[in-house]
C-alpha positions as a printed Julia matrix, in Angstrom:
87×3 Matrix{Float64}:
 61.27   -73.77  -155.22
 59.41   -71.42  -152.9
 56.75   -74.05  -152.33
 59.33   -76.63  -151.3
 60.99   -74.15  -148.92
 57.63   -73.18  -147.4
 56.7    -76.82  -146.97
 60.08   -77.57  -145.33
 59.72   -74.63  -142.92
 56.18   -75.65  -142.07
 57.29   -79.24  -141.41
 60.16   -78.01  -139.26
 57.84   -75.78  -137.23
 55.39   -78.63  -136.65
 58.17   -80.99  -135.58
 59.45   -78.4   -133.08
 55.95   -78.1   -131.71
 55.67   -81.86  -131.3
 59.11   -81.99  -129.67
 58.17   -79.24  -127.2
 54.93   -81.04  -126.37
 56.79   -84.27  -125.6
 59.08   -82.38  -123.24
 56.06   -81.5   -121.07
 55.34   -85.15  -120.42
 58.91   -85.48  -119.14
 58.23   -82.67  -116.71
 55.02   -84.4   -115.67
 56.88   -87.64  -115.02
 59.57   -85.81  -113.07
 56.88   -84.26  -110.87
 55.3    -87.67  -110.31
 58.66   -89.19  -109.42
 59.34   -86.37  -106.97
 55.94   -86.88  -105.34
 56.56   -90.62  -104.97
 60.0    -89.98  -103.49
 58.52   -87.52  -101.01
 55.83   -90.01  -100.01
 58.39   -92.76   -99.49
 60.57   -90.45   -97.41
 57.59   -89.5    -95.24
 56.72   -93.17   -94.7
 60.3    -94.01   -93.75
 60.46   -91.08   -91.36
 57.17   -92.06   -89.75
 58.42   -95.62   -89.32
 61.67   -94.44   -87.71
 59.77   -92.13   -85.35
 57.44   -94.97   -84.37
 60.36   -97.31   -83.66
 62.2    -94.63   -81.67
 59.12   -93.86   -79.62
 58.57   -97.54   -78.85
 62.18   -97.89   -77.77
 62.0    -94.83   -75.53
 58.73   -95.96   -73.92
 60.07   -99.45   -73.26
 63.29   -98.11   -71.73
 61.26   -95.73   -69.59
 58.98   -98.54   -68.42
 62.0   -100.69   -67.57
 63.6    -97.87   -65.59
 60.34   -97.21   -63.77
 59.97  -100.87   -62.82
 63.57  -100.96   -61.65
 63.08   -97.83   -59.53
 59.82   -99.16   -58.11
 61.6   -102.36   -57.07
 64.25  -100.35   -55.21
 61.64   -98.28   -53.42
 59.68  -101.41   -52.53
 62.8   -102.94   -50.97
 63.42   -99.81   -48.88
 59.86   -99.46   -47.68
 59.27  -103.15   -46.92
 58.45  -103.65   -43.24
 61.19  -105.28   -41.22
 60.16  -108.61   -39.76
 59.48  -108.44   -36.04
 61.17  -111.08   -33.89
 58.9   -113.66   -32.39
 58.06  -113.18   -28.72
 59.95  -116.31   -27.58
 63.36  -115.52   -29.16
 66.04  -113.55   -27.27
 67.26  -110.3    -28.66
């Protein structure tokens, strides 16, 4: 009887050890999943920043061209009347 009880306790202890060891691989996978999620979030953020920067630069360039056109109109020389036309 004692031998059966000892064998049962030993089997139970080994199965708990195997169960605890399997739990570590779950933690490993969770860490990998978290790392992949972080990488994807960083890529998405970088993409959004790139798009926002492009948009800001293009709007700035458009505003600059518009302002330059206005200045060009104001600073354009006025045409002088020809010498034969009355004023």
